[in-house]
C-alpha positions in Angstrom: 50.5 87.9 111.1 47.8 85.8 112.7 47.5 82.2 111.7 43.9 80.9 111.6 43.1 77.2 111.1 39.9 75.2 110.9 40.6 72.0 112.9 38.0 69.2 113.2 37.8 66.1 115.3 35.8 62.9 114.9 35.5 60.2 117.6 38.3 61.8 119.6 40.7 61.8 116.7 42.1 64.6 114.6 40.1 64.4 111.3 41.1 67.5 109.2 43.1 70.7 109.2 42.3 73.6 106.8 44.0 76.9 106.5 41.7 79.9 107.0 44.4 82.6 107.0 48.2 82.2 106.7 48.9 85.9 106.3 52.0 87.0 104.5 53.6 83.6 105.0 51.2 82.0 102.5 53.9 81.1 99.9 55.9 79.2 102.5 52.8 77.8 104.0 52.0 75.7 100.9 54.8 73.2 101.9 53.3 73.0 105.4 49.8 72.3 104.1 51.1 69.7 101.7 53.3 67.8 104.1 52.6 68.6 107.7 48.8 68.4 107.8 48.6 64.8 106.6 51.4 63.7 108.9 49.7 65.2 111.9 46.4 63.4 111.0 48.2 60.1 110.2 50.3 60.1 113.4 47.7 61.6 115.7 50.6 63.2 117.5 52.1 66.7 117.9 55.6 65.1 117.9 55.9 64.9 114.1 59.0 66.7 112.8 58.7 70.3 111.5 59.0 70.7 107.7 62.5 71.6 106.7 62.6 75.1 105.5 59.3 76.0 107.2 60.2 75.3 110.9 58.5 78.5 112.3 55.3 77.9 110.3 55.3 74.2 111.3 55.6 75.0 114.9 52.9 77.6 114.6 50.6 75.0 113.1 51.3 72.5 115.9 50.6 75.2 118.5 47.3 76.1 116.8 46.3 72.4 116.7 47.2 72.0 120.4 45.0 75.0 121.2 42.2 73.4 119.1 42.5 70.2 121.1 42.0 72.1 124.4 39.1 74.1 123.0 37.4 70.9 121.9 37.7 69.6 125.5 40.7 67.4 125.0 44.0 67.3 126.8 46.9 68.6 124.7 49.5 66.8 126.8 48.1 63.4 125.7 48.9 64.2 122.1 52.7 63.8 122.3 53.2 60.1 121.7 56.5 59.3 119.9 56.3 59.0 116.1 57.8 55.7 114.9 60.7 56.0 112.4 61.1 53.8 109.4 64.0 51.2 109.4 63.6 50.5 105.6 66.6 50.7 103.2 65.7 51.8 99.7 68.1 51.2 96.8 68.0 53.3 93.6 70.5 52.7 90.9 71.4 53.1 87.2 71.6 57.0 87.1 74.2 58.9 85.0 74.1 61.8 87.5 72.9 62.3 91.0 72.3 65.9 92.1 72.5 66.6 95.8 70.7 69.9 96.6 68.1 71.5 94.4 68.7 75.2 94.9 69.8 77.4 92.0 72.9 75.4 91.3 71.3 72.0 91.7 68.2 72.9 89.7 70.3 74.1 86.7 72.6 71.1 87.0 69.6 68.8 86.9 68.2 70.7 83.8 71.5 70.6 82.0 72.3 67.0 82.7 68.9 65.9 81.5 69.1 68.1 78.4 72.4 66.4 77.6 70.9 63.0 77.6 71.7 61.9 81.2 69.4 60.0 83.5 69.2 62.1 86.6 68.1 61.7 90.2 68.0 64.8 92.4 67.1 65.4 96.0 67.1 68.1 98.7 66.8 68.1 102.4 64.1 70.8 102.3 60.4 70.3 101.5 60.7 72.6 98.4 63.2 73.3 95.7 65.0 76.6 95.3 67.1 77.0 98.4 68.3 80.6 98.9 68.0 81.3 95.2 64.3 81.9 95.4 65.0 84.8 97.8 67.5 86.7 95.6 66.6 89.8 93.7 68.6 89.3 90.5 71.7 87.9 88.8 74.8 89.6 87.3 74.6 88.8 83.6 77.3 90.2 81.3 76.1 91.0 77.7 73.2 88.6 77.3 72.4 88.4 73.6 68.8 89.1 74.2 69.7 92.5 75.8 72.3 93.8 73.4 71.2 96.7 71.2 72.5 96.5 67.6 75.0 93.9 68.8 76.8 96.5 70.9 78.2 95.3 74.2 76.8 96.8 77.3 80.0 96.0 79.2 83.6 95.8 78.1 84.3 92.3 79.3 88.1 92.5 79.7 87.8 95.6 81.8 85.3 94.0 84.1 87.5 90.8 84.4 90.5 92.9 85.4 88.4 94.8 88.0 87.1 91.6 89.4 90.6 90.0 89.6 91.9 93.2 91.4 89.0 93.2 93.8 89.7 89.6 94.9 93.4 90.5 95.4 94.6 87.5 93.4 92.8 84.9 95.4 90.1 84.1 92.8 90.9 81.7 89.9 91.2 83.8 86.7 90.1 80.9 84.4 86.8 80.6 86.4 86.2 84.3 86.3 86.7 84.4 82.6 84.4 81.4 82.1 81.7 83.1 84.3 81.9 86.4 82.3 81.9 84.7 78.9 79.0 82.4 79.6 76.8 84.4 82.0 74.8 86.2 79.3 74.3 83.0 77.3 73.2 81.2 80.4 70.6 83.8 81.2 69.2 83.5 77.8 69.1 79.7 78.2 67.2 80.0 81.5 64.5 82.0 79.7 63.6 78.8 77.7 62.2 77.5 81.0 60.0 79.2 83.5 62.1 82.3 84.2 62.1 85.8 82.9 64.6 88.6 83.4 64.1 92.3 83.2 66.3 95.1 81.7 69.9 95.8 82.6 70.5 98.3 85.4 73.6 99.8 87.0 75.5 97.5 89.3 76.2 98.7 92.9 79.5 97.0 93.7 81.9 99.1 91.7 82.5 102.8 91.0 82.4 102.1 87.3 78.7 101.2 87.7 78.8 98.2 85.3 75.4 97.6 83.7 75.1 94.0 84.6 72.1 93.6 86.8 68.7 92.2 85.7 65.6 91.5 87.7 64.5 87.9 88.0 61.1 86.3 88.4 58.8 83.5 87.2 57.1 83.9 83.9 53.4 84.8 83.5 53.1 86.0 87.1 54.4 82.8 88.6 56.4 82.9 91.9 60.0 81.9 91.8 59.0 78.8 93.8 56.5 77.8 91.1 59.0 78.5 88.4 61.6 76.2 90.0 59.1 73.4 90.3 58.0 73.8 86.6 61.6 73.8 85.4 62.4 70.6 87.4 59.3 68.9 86.1 60.2 69.8 82.5 63.6 68.2 82.9 62.2 65.2 84.7 59.9 64.6 81.7 62.9 64.2 79.4 63.4 60.6 80.5 61.0 58.3 82.3 63.8 57.3 84.7 64.5 60.9 85.8 63.2 61.7 89.3 63.7 63.9 92.3 62.7 63.8 96.0 62.4 66.3 98.8 63.1 65.9 102.5 65.9 63.5 101.7 69.3 64.4 103.2 72.8 63.1 102.2 74.9 61.6 105.0 77.8 60.1 103.0 79.3 59.7 99.6 79.7 56.1 98.3 83.0 55.3 96.6 84.6 52.3 94.9 87.9 50.7 95.9 89.8 53.3 93.8 88.2 56.2 95.7 86.0 57.3 92.8 82.5 58.5 93.8 79.7 56.2 92.7 76.7 57.2 94.8 75.2 58.8 97.9 73.8 57.5 101.1 70.9 59.5 102.5 68.2 59.6 105.1 64.6 60.5 104.5 62.4 62.6 106.9 60.7 59.4 108.1 64.0 57.7 109.0 64.3 55.5 105.9 67.8 55.0 104.5 68.4 55.5 100.8 71.4 54.2 98.8 71.5 55.9 95.4 74.0 54.7 92.8 75.2 56.4 89.6 78.1 57.4 87.4 78.6 60.9 88.8 77.5 62.9 91.8 77.0 66.7 91.6 77.2 68.4 95.0 75.1 71.6 95.1 74.5 71.7 98.9 74.8 75.5 99.4 76.4 77.5 102.2 77.0 77.4 105.9 75.1 80.3 107.5 73.1 78.0 109.8 76.3 77.1 111.6 76.1 80.6 113.0 79.8 81.2 113.1 80.8 83.4 116.1 77.1 83.6 117.1 76.0 85.7 114.1 72.5 85.5 112.7 72.1 84.5 109.1 70.0 85.2 106.0 70.4 81.6 104.8 67.8 78.9 104.6 67.7 76.0 107.1 69.7 73.6 105.0 72.8 75.8 104.9 75.0 73.7 107.2 78.1 73.1 105.1 77.2 69.4 104.6 78.7 69.3 101.1 82.1 70.4 102.4 82.0 67.6 105.0 81.0 64.9 102.6 83.5 65.9 99.9 86.4 66.4 102.4 85.9 62.9 103.9 86.0 61.5 100.4 89.4 63.2 99.8 88.4 66.5 98.1 90.5 69.6 98.9 88.9 72.7 100.4 89.8 76.2 99.4 89.3 79.3 101.6 86.8 77.4 103.7 87.6 79.9 106.5 86.2 82.9 104.6 82.6 83.9 104.9 80.8 87.0 103.8 78.7 89.0 106.2 76.0 91.0 104.6 76.3 94.4 106.4 72.6 95.0 106.9 70.7 92.2 108.4 67.6 93.1 110.5 68.5 93.6 114.1 65.0 94.4 115.3 62.3 93.2 115.7 63.4 89.8 117.0 61.0 87.9 114.7 63.1 88.8 111.6 66.5 88.9 113.3 69.1 88.3 110.6 66.8 88.7 107.6 68.4 90.5 104.7 67.9 94.2 104.2 68.9 94.7 100.6 71.8 97.0 99.7 69.4 98.8 97.4 68.2 100.6 100.6 71.6 102.3 100.9 72.0 102.8 97.1 68.7 104.8 97.2 70.1 107.2 99.9 69.7 105.7 103.4 72.8 106.1 105.6 74.1 104.1 108.5 73.9 106.2 111.7 75.2 105.4 115.2 73.6 106.1 118.6 75.0 109.7 118.5 73.3 110.4 115.2 76.5 110.4 113.3 77.0 108.9 109.8 80.2 106.9 110.5 81.0 105.5 107.1 80.5 106.1 103.4 77.1 104.5 102.5 78.4 102.6 99.4 81.4 100.9 100.8 82.1 97.2 99.9 80.4 94.6 102.0 83.5 93.6 104.1 84.3 97.2 105.0 80.6 98.0 105.7 80.2 95.0 108.0 83.5 95.6 109.8 82.5 99.3 110.4 79.2 98.4 111.9 80.7 95.7 114.2 83.4 98.2 115.3 80.8 100.9 116.0 78.8 98.4 118.2 81.8 97.0 120.0 85.1 98.9 120.5 83.6 102.3 119.9 80.6 101.7 122.0 78.3 103.7 119.7 75.8 101.0 118.8 72.1 101.1 119.6 70.6 98.6 122.0 67.8 96.5 120.6 66.9 94.9 124.0 68.5 91.6 123.0 71.6 92.8 121.2 73.1 95.8 119.3 72.7 97.5 116.0 72.9 100.8 114.2 70.3 102.9 112.5 69.6 102.7 108.8 68.0 106.0 108.0 65.3 104.9 105.5 63.2 108.1 105.7 66.2 109.8 103.9 65.2 107.9 100.8 61.8 109.7 100.6 63.5 113.0 101.3 65.9 112.5 98.4 63.7 110.7 96.0 60.3 112.1 96.8 57.2 110.6 98.4 56.4 107.1 97.1 60.0 106.2 96.3 60.2 103.4 99.0 56.9 101.8 97.9 58.0 101.9 94.3 61.6 100.8 94.6 61.8 98.6 97.7 58.2 97.4 98.4 59.4 94.1 99.9 61.3 95.9 102.6 58.3 98.1 103.4 56.1 95.0 103.8 58.7 93.1 105.8 58.9 95.8 108.5 55.4 96.9 108.1 54.1 93.6 109.4 55.6 94.6 112.8 54.3 98.1 112.9 57.4 99.8 111.5 56.8 102.2 108.7 60.3 102.6 107.1 59.1 105.7 105.2 58.7 107.5 108.5 61.2 105.8 110.9 64.6 104.3 110.6 65.3 100.6 111.1 68.0 98.8 113.2 70.5 96.6 111.3 73.5 94.5 112.1 75.7 92.2 110.0 74.3 88.8 109.1 76.1 85.7 107.8 75.3 85.7 104.1 77.6 83.8 101.8 80.3 81.1 102.1 83.2 82.5 99.9 85.3 79.4 100.1 84.4 75.8 99.7 85.4 72.7 97.7 88.3 73.3 95.3 87.3 72.6 91.7 88.6 73.1 88.2 86.7 75.1 85.6 84.8 72.1 84.4 83.3 71.8 88.0 85.2 68.6 88.9 86.8 68.2 92.3 90.0 66.3 92.9 87.9 63.2 93.6 86.9 61.2 90.5 83.3 61.6 89.4 82.5 64.2 92.0 81.3 67.6 90.6 80.5 70.6 92.6 78.5 73.8 91.8 77.1 76.8 93.6 78.0 78.1 97.1 79.7 74.9 98.0 82.5 75.8 95.6 85.7 77.6 96.5 87.8 79.7 94.1 85.4 81.6 92.0 85.1 84.5 94.5 88.5 84.2 96.2 88.3 85.3 99.8 85.9 88.2 99.2 82.9 88.0 96.9 81.8 90.9 94.7 78.2 91.8 95.4 75.7 90.7 92.8 77.4 87.7 91.2 76.2 84.8 93.3 73.0 83.9 91.4 74.6 83.8 88.0 77.6 81.9 89.5 75.2 79.1 90.6 73.4 79.1 87.2 76.6 79.2 85.0 78.5 76.6 87.0 75.4 74.5 87.7 74.8 74.3 84.0 78.4 73.4 83.3 78.4 70.7 86.1 75.3 69.1 84.6 76.6 69.1 81.1 80.1 67.8 82.0 78.7 65.1 84.3 76.4 63.9 81.5 79.3 63.7 79.1 81.5 62.0 81.6 78.9 59.3 82.5 79.5 57.7 79.1 83.1 56.6 80.1 82.6 55.7 83.8 83.3 52.2 85.0 82.2 50.9 88.4 84.4 48.9 90.9 83.5 47.4 94.3 81.4 49.9 96.3 82.4 50.9 99.8 82.1 53.5 102.6 85.6 52.8 103.7 86.7 56.4 103.3 84.4 57.3 106.2 86.0 54.8 108.5 89.4 55.9 107.3 88.5 59.5 108.2 87.4 58.6 111.7 90.6 56.6 112.2 92.7 59.5 111.1 90.9 61.8 113.5 91.5 59.3 116.3 95.2 59.1 115.5 95.4 62.9 115.5 93.8 63.1 119.0 90.6 64.7 117.8 87.7 63.8 119.9 84.3 65.5 119.5 80.6 64.9 120.1 79.7 67.2 117.3 77.4 65.5 114.8 78.8 65.9 111.2 77.4 66.4 108.7 75.0 68.5 110.7 72.0 68.1 108.4 69.9 70.7 110.1 70.4 73.4 112.7 69.2 72.6 116.2 67.1 75.5 117.7 65.6 73.5 120.6 65.6 75.4 123.9 68.2 74.1 126.3 66.9 75.9 129.5 
């Protein structure tokens, strides 16, 4: 898509920037317009930082402004003066709960804590709320009351629980699976009090039994998911005049007292200012780790998915569980390069598309589990030497035209219109030609070890969402991540609100960070790696 801006200058200075056309990136572009435009004008420099979560769009804007400078007779190279960073330290205190990360888990934790009478402060490193949860298609909800017909269960819950436990081969925590199953339907109904709406049940993909547990997920009254998240956050914020939330603020350390109990968070804002935020409890909802690009794989994750929550909690004394296990979505886009790693929904395969190697062979059953599917594609592209070259890497064909052959003309546009649009932007009509795919880092199966009430082993530290380990064992069932973050986010918020009534505060300290560094030194561990990472670094090194 072509980006078109209207850039004006006055007396040799950048005076205004207006969007003429942002193409299909318009929903993301709203954060760029709101945040980057005024910073460019205020600083009069192209060295302002990109907006977190909209890096590509930010860089496109800066390139367009540079072109406008040249077209206006200026010298673009003269517009790169350093942008001063703030040295200010801001102290915020007196909160019952502090929520770190405002994706699906953080948003529901914020709502739940506020509903249960807590004063809440939330923040996120990105310039918008929602994280990966605004990109998902739907949650796995078991027997929501609003969907039951004559009170009859859609799903026999105990059968599903036993299937789930068997699938995870005993690694998942049974009490957490049972809590998930028993509360997921109720939690979906609770979400509908806010700005979200859910469709009818449909057959799940992940199991031969075809459990009817899926529902579609969107904002009410035609709102986008991004708009629904903001509306829900604002509704919770309004419950108490002290409640607040901030964006582009990134946690760098937990603050504890002399007993090791967590009492706050230290964070850095986009402009360099340091924030010290104090409260009775902290809820970590920092998401996954895809942007660490383990083993060089692409990822479907948003830019803030750098495992920071695991680092912060571990340094404070929390235990990690299955942190080595990651889920690779078998079908990430392998071509074109502009969408490398972007998710190609499994619905494509459920509708009839098969995975095909360079010799035109279907090399695996199309509806295998994610781990088997991803491993099969990697093997086909490596040891078997039957992958398809993309020019910059390897992939296999996903035979999308087969969908129209099986389901009839118009099936793709009706059932997977987002996929048709995503590839159509680059001149690929998936109704007529297959697409190239390769596994992409998708989900962090493991994480911080918690109990069913969402508490870690560190006093006053709660965790919810993808930063948690134990719910999914070492291999997550497809389709359950969104309701996981909503169910356990709601629980974390409610339990933190209740616990805040009994919390006492001792002398505050960051000594645990110093102790961690000392232990690393004694163990002979020396590294220049910055941790927590905060954001991925995609700067060119050549």
